C-alpha positions, -999 to +999 in steps of 0.1 A: -483+070-316-480+104-299-508+126-285-495+160-276-520+182-258-512+218-251-529+252-243-537+248-207-531+274-181-546+294-152-578+313-159-604+330-138-639+316-136-659+328-166-628+329-188-619+309-219-591+286-230-583+268-262-566+234-262-548+217-290-539+181-296-513+172-322-516+136-333-488+116-348-487+079-357-522+078-372-546+099-391-571+113-367-599+118-392-601+080-396-611+075-359-634+088-333-614+113-312-621+126-278-610+149-250-608+135-215-600+152-182-588+141-148-592+162-116-570+155-086-583+125-068-608+117-095-609+092-123-603+103-158-636+112-175-648+118-210-655+154-220-663+154-257-658+135-289-659+140-327-663+116-356-671+123-392-682+158-382-706+146-355-699+158-319-709+147-285-704+164-251-707+155-215-737+172-199-713+192-176-697+210-206-725+211-231-731+246-244-697+258-231-671+236-249-667+230-286-646+203-301-631+206-335-603+193-357-581+203-386-575+172-407-547+189-427-528+195-395-539+162-379-548+183-349-578+184-326-590+213-306-612+220-276-625+255-272-636+261-236-658+291-226-675+301-194-650+281-174-659+269-139-636+259-111-649+223-115-635+223-150-600+222-135-578+192-142-554+177-166-569+174-201-559+146-224-567+137-260-571+102-273-592+081-295-626+069-283-624+042-271-589+053-259-557+038-269-535+024-241-510+052-249-518+085-232-498+118-236-489+140-207-520+161-210-523+198-203-532+213-170-562+236-168-567+255-136-598+277-131-598+300-101-630+312-084 
């Protein structure tokens, strides 16, 4: 199993970023999938998930982030708008509940 997240970077507050997660080793459409994030010194937290077209979001990102997937590409996405400094951290993709295997994640830094 590989979960390769990418698309992070440095952006000013109010900006946007789009993250991608390429999945190998299983078919993502068969499982609930999620984005998680971890800020320095904090525990990893759930951000959003998607299953059978249904989506759920943490209150902190609701209305600003959109999760999606392309089943043909076995890839999941996270479209992030109106970014805030508190959105900074390493973003990971995984199933929900998560597999023991985590990818390296992708770093998002939002400057004020």
